[in-house]
Backbone as CSV, one residue per row, in Angstrom:
resi,resn,N_x,N_y,N_z,CA_x,CA_y,CA_z,C_x,C_y,C_z
1,MET,-12.870,16.602,-10.112,-11.342,15.257,-10.406,-10.698,15.585,-10.090
2,ALA,-9.895,15.282,-9.439,-8.006,15.166,-9.801,-7.543,15.776,-10.589
3,LYS,-6.093,16.434,-10.375,-5.736,16.680,-11.831,-4.263,14.919,-11.470
4,LYS,-4.036,14.765,-12.848,-2.958,13.905,-12.945,-1.399,14.551,-12.533
5,LEU,-0.988,13.432,-12.237,0.528,14.106,-11.678,1.492,13.892,-12.820
6,ASP,1.674,14.914,-13.173,3.089,15.425,-14.452,4.010,14.721,-14.606
7,TYR,4.091,13.039,-15.633,4.932,12.151,-15.474,6.604,12.472,-16.169
8,ASP,6.616,13.346,-16.991,7.356,14.348,-17.726,7.905,14.957,-16.724
9,TYR,7.554,15.686,-15.711,7.584,16.881,-14.761,8.588,16.534,-13.737
10,CYS,7.848,15.401,-13.010,8.110,14.839,-12.086,7.641,13.304,-11.815
11,LYS,9.513,12.453,-12.367,9.857,11.572,-12.215,9.372,10.278,-11.074
12,ALA,8.776,10.731,-9.969,8.990,10.814,-8.665,6.954,10.454,-8.661
13,ALA,6.563,10.913,-9.128,5.490,10.881,-9.577,4.757,9.565,-9.235
14,PRO,4.873,8.363,-9.836,4.200,6.990,-9.068,4.452,6.717,-7.211
15,MET,4.867,7.375,-7.207,5.863,7.330,-5.600,4.780,8.294,-5.027
16,LEU,4.751,9.014,-5.519,3.757,9.990,-4.517,1.955,9.838,-4.182
17,GLU,1.691,9.018,-5.736,0.649,8.118,-6.098,0.091,7.013,-5.239
18,TRP,1.405,6.544,-4.646,1.162,5.454,-3.809,1.228,6.184,-2.280
19,PHE,1.811,7.034,-2.732,1.497,8.442,-0.418,0.062,8.336,-0.632
20,GLY,-0.148,8.934,-1.728,-1.487,9.636,-2.000,-2.926,8.755,-1.815
21,ASN,-2.316,7.351,-2.506,-3.624,6.768,-1.691,-3.357,5.615,-0.223
22,LYS,-4.350,5.945,0.726,-4.266,5.612,2.069,-4.126,3.820,2.048
23,TRP,-3.931,3.653,1.435,-3.986,1.512,1.638,-2.815,1.470,0.932
24,ALA,-2.295,1.763,-0.097,-1.849,0.788,-1.612,-0.030,0.721,0.038
25,LEU,0.563,1.252,0.529,1.245,1.283,0.944,1.251,0.238,2.366
26,ALA,-0.003,0.221,2.846,-0.490,-0.331,3.643,-0.436,-2.776,3.518
27,VAL,-1.088,-2.513,2.704,-1.307,-3.157,1.791,0.100,-3.892,1.045
28,LEU,0.589,-3.473,0.473,2.454,-3.542,0.156,3.316,-4.446,1.944
29,VAL,2.941,-4.075,2.469,3.558,-3.817,3.639,2.798,-5.208,4.621
30,ARG,1.511,-5.523,4.346,0.941,-6.497,4.980,1.198,-8.127,3.661
31,ILE,1.086,-7.459,2.970,1.593,-8.820,2.220,2.620,-9.350,2.427
32,SER,4.163,-8.280,1.844,5.404,-8.591,2.549,5.255,-9.310,3.437
33,GLU,4.539,-9.456,4.770,4.841,-9.734,6.239,3.711,-11.371,6.043
34,SER,2.962,-11.327,5.263,2.614,-13.134,4.986,1.973,-13.615,3.940
35,GLU,2.862,-13.627,3.278,2.900,-14.124,1.286,3.115,-15.240,1.277
36,PRO,2.411,-15.988,0.253,1.243,-15.220,-0.443,0.553,-15.499,0.529
37,ALA,-0.255,-13.988,0.367,-1.573,-13.951,0.712,-2.878,-13.561,-0.077
38,ARG,-3.996,-14.210,-0.013,-5.093,-14.281,-0.321,-5.584,-13.419,0.341
39,PHE,-7.068,-12.224,-0.551,-7.878,-11.028,-0.593,-8.545,-11.446,1.384
40,SER,-9.065,-12.562,0.882,-10.075,-12.695,2.063,-9.085,-12.101,3.429
41,GLU,-7.795,-12.870,3.158,-6.675,-12.778,4.317,-5.976,-11.222,5.156
42,LEU,-6.066,-10.634,3.856,-5.851,-9.369,3.801,-6.553,-8.655,4.134
43,TYR,-8.237,-9.198,3.884,-9.414,-7.823,4.152,-9.323,-8.258,5.954
44,ARG,-9.107,-9.525,5.953,-9.503,-9.701,7.468,-8.596,-8.957,8.753
45,SER,-7.162,-9.007,8.428,-6.790,-8.300,8.852,-6.060,-6.695,8.359
46,ILE,-6.389,-5.701,7.855,-6.137,-4.590,7.353,-7.483,-3.400,8.402
47,PRO,-7.497,-3.547,9.746,-8.487,-2.689,9.750,-8.782,-1.732,9.002
48,SER,-10.970,-1.469,8.779,-11.209,-0.329,8.337,-11.105,-0.201,7.080
49,VAL,-10.817,-1.368,6.815,-10.701,-1.307,4.947,-11.827,-1.858,4.625
50,SER,-12.711,-2.093,3.058,-13.902,-2.047,2.471,-13.367,-2.930,1.755
51,GLU,-13.827,-3.677,1.517,-13.929,-4.938,0.596,-12.605,-3.997,-0.509
52,LYS,-14.154,-2.714,-1.650,-13.997,-1.756,-2.479,-12.603,-1.217,-2.365
53,VAL,-12.068,-1.093,-1.635,-10.818,0.019,-1.531,-9.518,-1.005,-1.697
54,LEU,-10.068,-2.106,-0.893,-8.537,-3.343,-0.710,-8.363,-3.624,-2.517
55,SER,-9.781,-3.971,-2.925,-9.087,-4.153,-4.594,-9.017,-3.531,-5.041
56,GLN,-9.346,-2.225,-4.876,-8.645,-0.816,-5.823,-6.700,-0.940,-5.864
57,ALA,-6.415,-0.884,-4.344,-5.085,-1.123,-3.705,-4.596,-1.967,-4.667
58,LEU,-5.389,-3.487,-4.366,-4.689,-4.132,-4.999,-4.281,-4.356,-6.573
59,SER,-5.192,-3.917,-7.020,-4.690,-3.384,-9.016,-3.879,-2.315,-9.321
60,LEU,-3.736,-1.175,-8.466,-3.032,-0.155,-8.002,-1.514,-0.923,-8.377
61,LEU,-1.229,-1.847,-7.465,-0.286,-2.104,-6.848,0.501,-3.361,-8.036
62,VAL,-0.525,-4.222,-8.242,-0.114,-5.147,-9.550,0.116,-4.033,-10.909
63,ALA,-0.925,-3.523,-11.009,-0.141,-2.482,-12.565,0.793,-2.067,-12.435
64,ASP,1.614,-1.147,-11.560,2.702,-0.611,-10.929,4.004,-1.361,-10.881
65,GLY,3.317,-2.824,-10.781,4.758,-3.546,-11.004,5.256,-4.152,-9.265
66,LEU,4.571,-3.659,-8.193,4.997,-3.773,-7.167,4.566,-5.098,-6.400
67,ILE,3.382,-5.678,-6.921,3.304,-7.155,-6.419,2.808,-8.132,-7.247
68,GLU,2.202,-9.239,-7.839,2.056,-9.519,-8.153,0.965,-10.641,-8.079
69,ARG,0.425,-10.955,-8.912,-1.279,-11.177,-8.798,-0.889,-12.954,-9.008
70,ARG,-1.644,-13.859,-8.378,-2.213,-15.093,-9.283,-2.583,-15.532,-9.286
71,LEU,-3.402,-16.308,-10.310,-4.654,-16.991,-10.448,-4.327,-18.243,-10.857
72,TYR,-4.936,-19.148,-9.596,-4.898,-20.523,-9.760,-6.199,-21.525,-9.915
73,ALA,-6.116,-21.831,-11.214,-6.964,-22.395,-11.822,-8.289,-23.468,-10.861
74,ASP,-8.438,-23.181,-9.780,-8.945,-24.301,-9.553,-10.373,-23.524,-8.996
75,VAL,-11.171,-25.264,-8.461,-12.524,-24.326,-8.165,-13.175,-24.686,-6.626
76,PRO,-13.754,-23.199,-6.575,-13.558,-21.573,-6.490,-12.099,-21.364,-7.274
77,PRO,-12.106,-20.837,-7.917,-11.049,-20.036,-8.039,-9.947,-19.224,-7.099
78,ARG,-9.012,-19.158,-7.196,-7.730,-19.411,-6.042,-6.935,-18.152,-6.369
79,VAL,-6.606,-16.487,-5.713,-6.290,-15.550,-6.028,-5.144,-15.631,-5.216
80,GLU,-3.710,-15.322,-5.187,-2.186,-14.990,-4.310,-1.918,-14.175,-4.935
81,TYR,-1.940,-13.217,-3.740,-0.600,-11.891,-4.315,0.453,-12.393,-3.504
82,SER,1.735,-11.718,-4.085,3.001,-11.758,-3.043,3.755,-10.816,-3.794
83,VAL,5.059,-10.043,-2.938,5.228,-8.850,-3.071,6.687,-9.462,-4.448
84,ALA,6.815,-7.859,-6.202,7.527,-8.319,-6.373,8.783,-7.551,-6.769
85,CYS,9.717,-7.523,-7.304,11.490,-7.607,-7.191,11.353,-6.372,-6.820
86,LEU,10.360,-4.954,-7.857,9.964,-3.688,-7.791,9.832,-3.088,-5.450
87,GLY,8.584,-4.361,-5.650,8.099,-4.062,-4.466,9.398,-4.528,-3.260
88,ARG,9.705,-5.325,-3.176,10.645,-5.252,-2.515,12.278,-4.439,-2.500
89,GLU,12.625,-3.660,-4.022,13.249,-2.409,-3.477,12.555,-1.243,-3.197
90,LEU,11.185,-1.446,-2.578,10.760,-0.245,-2.351,9.785,-0.222,-0.502
91,LEU,10.450,-1.557,-0.446,10.165,-1.682,1.025,10.645,-1.290,1.948
92,PRO,12.355,-1.690,1.748,13.349,-0.638,2.898,12.375,1.058,3.598
93,HIS,12.346,2.100,2.247,12.317,2.293,2.470,10.927,2.873,2.919
94,VAL,9.545,2.383,2.340,8.096,2.761,3.588,8.281,2.824,5.080
95,LYS,9.026,1.105,4.545,9.606,0.110,6.558,10.397,1.651,7.585
96,ALA,11.305,2.596,6.696,11.914,3.063,6.943,10.680,5.227,8.189
97,LEU,9.747,5.017,6.780,9.210,6.064,6.606,8.087,5.726,8.016
98,MET,7.985,4.632,8.167,7.202,3.616,9.190,7.489,3.709,10.524
99,GLU,8.700,3.011,10.769,10.189,4.164,11.783,9.780,5.189,12.090
100,TRP,10.209,6.129,11.411,9.764,7.499,11.339,8.805,7.977,11.757
101,GLY,7.990,7.783,11.619,6.003,7.551,12.276,5.868,7.327,12.976
102,ARG,6.033,6.044,13.463,6.054,5.856,14.891,6.618,6.349,16.189
103,ASP,8.202,6.519,15.764,9.498,7.184,16.136,8.805,9.071,16.794
104,ASN,8.209,9.782,15.840,7.716,10.721,16.086,5.823,10.915,16.438
105,PHE,5.408,9.763,16.593,4.373,10.152,16.825,3.468,10.874,17.985
106,ASP,4.387,10.849,18.882,3.965,11.244,20.511,4.061,13.288,19.983
107,ARG,4.917,13.079,19.121,5.105,14.527,18.774,4.452,15.288,17.357
108,ILE,4.230,14.377,17.288,3.340,14.623,15.700,2.056,15.222,16.383
109,MET,1.158,14.578,17.182,-0.087,14.249,17.830,-0.112,15.822,18.292
110,ASP,0.995,15.715,19.510,1.253,17.184,20.258,0.670,18.687,19.442
111,ILE,1.454,18.623,18.186,1.770,20.112,17.448,0.697,19.731,16.540
112,ARG,-0.027,18.744,16.181,-1.658,18.661,15.802,-2.371,19.456,16.059
113,ASN,-2.646,18.631,17.892,-3.673,19.261,18.756,-3.785,20.651,19.003
114,LYS,-1.979,21.101,19.160,-1.825,22.742,19.503,-1.892,23.646,18.024
115,HIS,-2.397,23.140,17.175,-2.878,24.066,15.924,-4.340,23.957,15.798
116,THR,-5.416,23.007,16.660,-6.519,22.609,15.655,-7.368,23.142,16.642
117,ARG,-6.891,24.028,17.553,-7.604,24.478,18.877,-7.849,25.406,19.164
């Protein structure tokens, strides 16, 4: 079992948990691009994510206040997700990291390939 991060020692621990979750920030960005977003839309638009993992990522983001979940009393029930204020504050930083990743992708892959031979 993974060791829990020490919130008293490291106030950035929640952010590190989001980065440690393979899908959480990808889901946040996707919701920001087409909000409000429904589960089925997110599932179809994020390659390789399973329904279970998407559900877990959404739960984490809701619990941490990065996205909001709105349940409508329709039949069948309808749920929509949108970015919360805290998520909007985080998005520019996530997008800057994504841009850095795109800008340096070839360099990173070259270095990685040299070390895996």
